[in-house]
C-alpha positions in Angstrom: -16.4 -66.3 41.0 -12.9 -67.2 40.1 -10.3 -66.7 42.8 -7.6 -64.1 41.9 -4.0 -65.3 41.9 -1.4 -63.6 44.0 0.0 -62.0 40.9 -3.4 -60.6 40.0 -3.9 -59.3 43.5 -0.6 -57.6 43.4 -1.4 -56.0 40.1 -4.7 -54.7 41.4 -3.1 -53.3 44.5 -0.5 -51.4 42.4 -3.2 -50.0 40.1 -5.2 -48.8 43.1 -2.2 -47.2 44.7 -1.4 -45.5 41.4 -4.9 -44.1 41.1 -4.8 -42.9 44.7 -1.5 -41.1 44.1 -2.9 -39.5 40.9 -6.0 -38.4 42.8 -3.9 -36.9 45.7 -1.7 -35.1 43.2 -4.7 -33.6 41.4 -6.2 -32.4 44.7 -2.9 -30.8 45.7 -2.8 -29.1 42.3 -6.3 -27.8 42.7 -5.6 -26.5 46.2 -2.5 -24.8 45.0 -4.4 -23.3 42.0 -7.1 -21.9 44.3 -4.5 -20.1 46.4 -2.7 -18.7 43.3 -5.9 -17.3 41.7 -7.4 -15.9 44.9 -8.7 -12.4 43.8 -8.1 -13.2 40.1 -10.7 -14.0 37.4 -9.9 -17.4 35.9 -10.0 -17.4 32.1 -9.6 -20.8 30.4 -7.5 -20.6 27.2 -8.8 -22.5 24.2 -7.7 -26.1 23.7 -6.7 -25.2 20.1 -5.7 -21.7 19.0 -6.9 -21.6 15.4 -9.0 -19.1 13.4 -9.4 -21.1 10.2 -11.8 -23.6 11.6 -15.3 -22.1 12.4 -15.8 -23.8 15.8 -12.2 -23.3 17.0 -12.3 -19.7 15.8 -15.4 -18.9 17.8 -13.8 -20.2 20.9 -10.6 -18.1 20.3 -12.7 -15.0 19.6 -14.8 -15.6 22.8 -11.5 -16.0 24.8 -10.1 -12.7 23.4 -13.3 -10.8 24.0 -13.3 -12.0 27.7 -9.7 -11.0 28.0 -10.4 -7.4 26.9 -13.5 -7.2 29.1 -11.9 -8.5 32.2 -8.7 -6.5 31.9 -9.8 -3.2 30.3 -13.5 -2.8 30.9 -13.8 -4.3 34.4 -10.2 -3.7 35.3 -9.9 -7.0 37.1 -6.8 -9.2 37.5 -6.9 -12.2 35.2 -5.5 -15.7 35.5 -5.2 -17.4 32.1 -5.4 -21.1 32.4 -3.4 -22.8 29.6 -3.4 -26.2 31.2 -5.6 -27.9 28.6 -4.2 -26.1 25.5 -2.9 -28.7 23.1 -2.3 -26.8 19.7 -1.3 -23.3 18.8 -1.4 -22.4 15.1 0.6 -19.4 13.9 -2.4 -17.3 12.9 -4.4 -17.5 16.2 -1.2 -17.4 18.2 -0.2 -14.1 16.6 -3.7 -12.7 17.1 -3.5 -13.6 20.8 -0.1 -12.0 21.2 -1.3 -8.8 19.5 -4.4 -8.6 21.8 -2.3 -9.3 24.9 0.2 -6.6 23.8 -2.6 -4.1 23.3 -4.2 -4.9 26.7 -0.8 -4.3 28.4 -0.4 -1.0 26.6 -3.8 0.3 27.4 -3.7 -0.7 31.1 0.1 -0.1 31.5 1.1 -1.1 35.0 -2.5 -1.6 36.1 -2.9 -4.9 34.2 -2.4 -7.9 36.5 -2.1 -11.0 34.4 -0.9 -14.4 35.6 -1.1 -17.8 33.9 -1.3 -21.5 34.6 1.3 -23.3 32.5 0.1 -25.8 29.8 0.3 -29.4 30.6 1.8 -29.9 27.2 5.6 -29.2 27.2 5.6 -28.2 23.5 2.9 -25.5 24.1 5.0 -24.1 27.0 7.9 -23.8 24.6 5.6 -22.0 22.1 4.6 -19.4 24.7 8.2 -18.8 25.6 9.5 -18.7 22.0 6.8 -16.2 20.8 7.2 -13.8 23.7 3.8 -14.5 25.2 5.3 -15.6 28.4 7.0 -12.3 28.8 3.8 -10.3 28.1 2.1 -12.4 30.8 4.9 -11.8 33.3 6.1 -15.4 33.4 9.9 -15.7 33.1 10.4 -19.4 32.8 13.9 -20.6 32.1 12.4 -23.2 29.7 14.3 -23.4 26.4 12.7 -24.2 23.1 14.0 -27.6 21.8 11.1 -29.0 19.8 11.6 -29.0 16.0 8.2 -27.2 15.4 9.1 -24.5 18.0 12.7 -23.5 17.7 12.2 -21.7 14.4 9.5 -19.4 15.5 10.4 -15.7 15.3 8.5 -12.6 16.1 8.6 -8.8 15.7 6.4 -5.8 16.2 6.5 -2.1 15.2 4.4 0.9 14.4 5.9 2.1 11.1 7.2 0.8 7.8 10.4 -0.7 8.9 12.3 -2.9 6.6 14.9 -3.7 9.3 12.3 -5.9 11.0 12.4 -8.1 7.9 16.0 -9.2 8.7 15.1 -9.8 12.4 12.5 -12.3 11.5 13.2 -13.5 7.9 16.9 -12.7 7.2 17.8 -16.4 7.5 15.5 -17.3 4.5 16.6 -14.6 2.1 17.6 -16.2 -1.2 16.1 -19.6 -0.2 12.6 -19.2 -1.6 12.6 -21.1 -4.9 11.2 -19.4 -8.0 10.0 -16.3 -6.1 11.3 -12.9 -6.8 14.3 -12.0 -4.7 12.5 -9.2 -3.0 9.0 -10.6 -3.3 8.4 -11.4 0.4 10.2 -8.2 1.5 7.9 -6.1 -0.8 4.9 -8.0 0.4 5.6 -7.3 4.1 6.5 -3.7 3.6 3.2 -3.3 1.6 1.4 -4.9 4.6 3.1 -2.4 6.9 2.2 0.5 4.6 -1.5 -0.6 4.4 -1.5 -0.8 8.2 0.0 2.7 8.5 -2.4 4.3 6.1 -5.6 2.3 6.4 -6.0 0.1 9.5 -6.3 2.8 12.2 -8.3 5.5 10.5 -11.0 5.2 13.1 -11.4 3.6 16.6 -11.5 -0.2 16.7 -15.0 -1.6 17.0 -14.5 -3.6 20.2 -16.4 -1.4 22.6 -13.3 -0.2 24.5 -13.6 3.3 23.0 -9.8 3.7 22.4 -8.9 6.6 20.2 -5.7 7.6 18.5 -4.0 4.2 19.0 -0.5 3.6 17.8 -0.5 2.1 14.3 1.0 -1.1 15.6 1.6 -4.3 13.7 2.9 -7.8 14.7 4.7 -10.4 12.7 5.6 -14.1 13.1 7.6 -16.5 11.0 7.7 -20.3 11.5 9.6 -23.0 9.7 7.9 -26.3 9.7 7.6 -29.4 7.4 9.9 -27.8 4.8 7.7 -24.7 4.5 8.0 -21.2 5.8 4.9 -19.5 7.2 4.9 -15.8 7.7 2.0 -14.1 9.4 1.4 -10.3 9.7 -1.4 -8.8 11.9 -2.9 -5.5 12.8 -5.8 -4.7 15.2 -7.3 -1.9 13.1 -10.9 -1.8 11.8 -10.3 -4.2 8.9 -10.5 -4.0 5.1 -14.3 -4.3 4.8 -14.6 -1.2 7.1 -11.9 0.9 5.5 -12.8 0.3 1.9 -15.9 2.5 1.7 -13.8 5.4 2.9 -10.5 4.8 1.1 -11.9 3.6 -2.2 -15.5 4.9 -2.6 -15.7 4.2 -6.4 -14.6 0.6 -5.8 -17.0 0.2 -3.0 -19.8 1.5 -5.2 -19.0 -1.1 -7.8 -19.0 -3.9 -5.1 -22.3 -3.0 -3.6 -23.9 -2.6 -7.0 -22.8 -6.1 -7.9 -23.3 -7.9 -4.6 -25.9 -5.8 -2.8 -24.9 -6.7 0.7 -21.4 -8.1 0.2 -20.0 -10.4 2.8 -16.5 -9.7 4.2 -14.8 -12.4 2.2 -16.2 -11.0 -1.1 -15.0 -7.5 -0.1 -11.4 -8.7 0.6 -11.3 -10.5 -2.8 -12.6 -7.4 -4.7 -10.1 -5.2 -2.8 -7.3 -7.6 -3.9 -8.4 -7.5 -7.5 -9.2 -3.9 -8.1 -8.2 -1.5 -5.4 -5.2 0.9 -5.5 -3.4 2.0 -2.4 -4.7 5.1 -0.6 -1.4 7.0 -1.1 -2.1 7.0 -4.9 1.6 6.9 -5.5 2.7 5.1 -8.7 5.1 2.7 -7.0 2.3 1.7 -4.6 -0.2 1.2 -7.5 -0.6 -2.5 -6.9 -1.8 -2.0 -3.3 -3.1 -5.2 -1.8 -2.3 -7.2 -4.9 1.3 -7.0 -4.0 0.5 -9.5 -1.3 -0.6 -12.0 -3.9 2.5 -11.3 -6.1 4.7 -12.8 -3.4 3.5 -16.3 -4.2 2.0 -16.0 -7.7 3.4 -18.9 -9.8 5.1 -20.5 -6.9 4.1 -24.2 -6.6 3.0 -25.2 -3.2 2.6 -21.7 -1.9 -0.5 -20.1 -0.5 -1.9 -16.8 0.8 -4.6 -16.3 3.4 -6.0 -12.9 4.3 -8.3 -12.7 7.3 -10.1 -9.4 7.9 -13.0 -9.0 10.3 -15.4 -11.9 9.4 -13.9 -12.6 6.0 -11.1 -14.8 4.6 -9.6 -14.8 1.1 -7.4 -17.8 0.1 -5.1 -17.8 -2.9 -3.4 -21.0 -4.0 -2.3 -22.3 -7.3 -3.5 -19.2 -9.2 -7.1 -19.7 -7.8 -8.8 -17.5 -5.2 -11.6 -18.5 -2.8 -13.5 -16.8 -0.1 -15.2 -17.6 3.2 -17.1 -15.5 5.7 -17.4 -16.5 9.3 -19.9 -15.5 12.0 -17.2 -14.1 14.3 -14.9 -11.2 13.6 -11.2 -10.9 14.5 -11.6 -7.1 14.6 -8.5 -6.6 12.5 -6.5 -8.0 9.6 -4.2 -11.0 9.5 -2.1 -12.0 6.4 -0.5 -15.4 6.2 1.9 -16.6 3.5 3.0 -20.2 3.2 6.1 -20.7 1.0 8.1 -23.9 0.3 11.7 -23.7 1.3 14.6 -24.7 -1.1 16.3 -28.0 -0.6 19.6 -26.3 0.3 17.9 -24.8 3.3 16.3 -28.0 4.4 19.6 -29.8 4.6 
């Protein structure tokens, strides 16, 4: 065996010491964690918050289901462990914020929620910027500095409130190329109207038995890679559940054509054919108003998630997908290219 040089011995000693320091640090962290979560149920957050990918979506849905069960059904304090979270997409992040908001509202002061901060600094900034930190009760002085985080905006409400548009999207007004000046505004107010009239017509099917819930919606916007993403969410019963009651003739056509239509098909047919429940002339487009926001706009896209279904509209072409897990609500996501003037 070749004898090590003094330089190699010194290197090995330094490596061993570094490993020992890391091990001691991890042990101290674990001891501290055990003290912090004594009496709390530990709930690991997903590594990636995303509802577009089937595997990631299933993990997010499982996480949210456990959050509701621990806090509302079992009435136990929960410790959300974000330490290994690495990515948070706007759609799943908004869904999580909405669920957390609802749990807080149901439990009021009885909800005890703490969290372990993410190891990833960018994710810590996302939690702060989107208001999730505040809902958990963590008041970190961390400021958002990352380019992908500083442009996140959020709002919530329980009525058709055009003023919320300015809070979240006023900066972008007039900077959406080739789109109608009021297209996005009309799309969002239509989403609010659909939420107000449709989403909460019966209790949510999550097993909590909540009745007469506020008709709450949540909204995000995010500027990233020269595109604006706007996401709107409600925690109602979803388009596939409301359609048989709100549009019985349309529903009859759908079931006669598709027999047992999957949720993705139902969303697509609702977009194409349905009229709004109010039956008012200026609301005649109903859900199709959501498509009109991006129709004919190069590089733009629309996604509508509702329960197990997803409808995607891009470049004048629609496609559908149905998952095995349900978000128990509706989430609408627009992606719109920004003008060069705004990028500069």
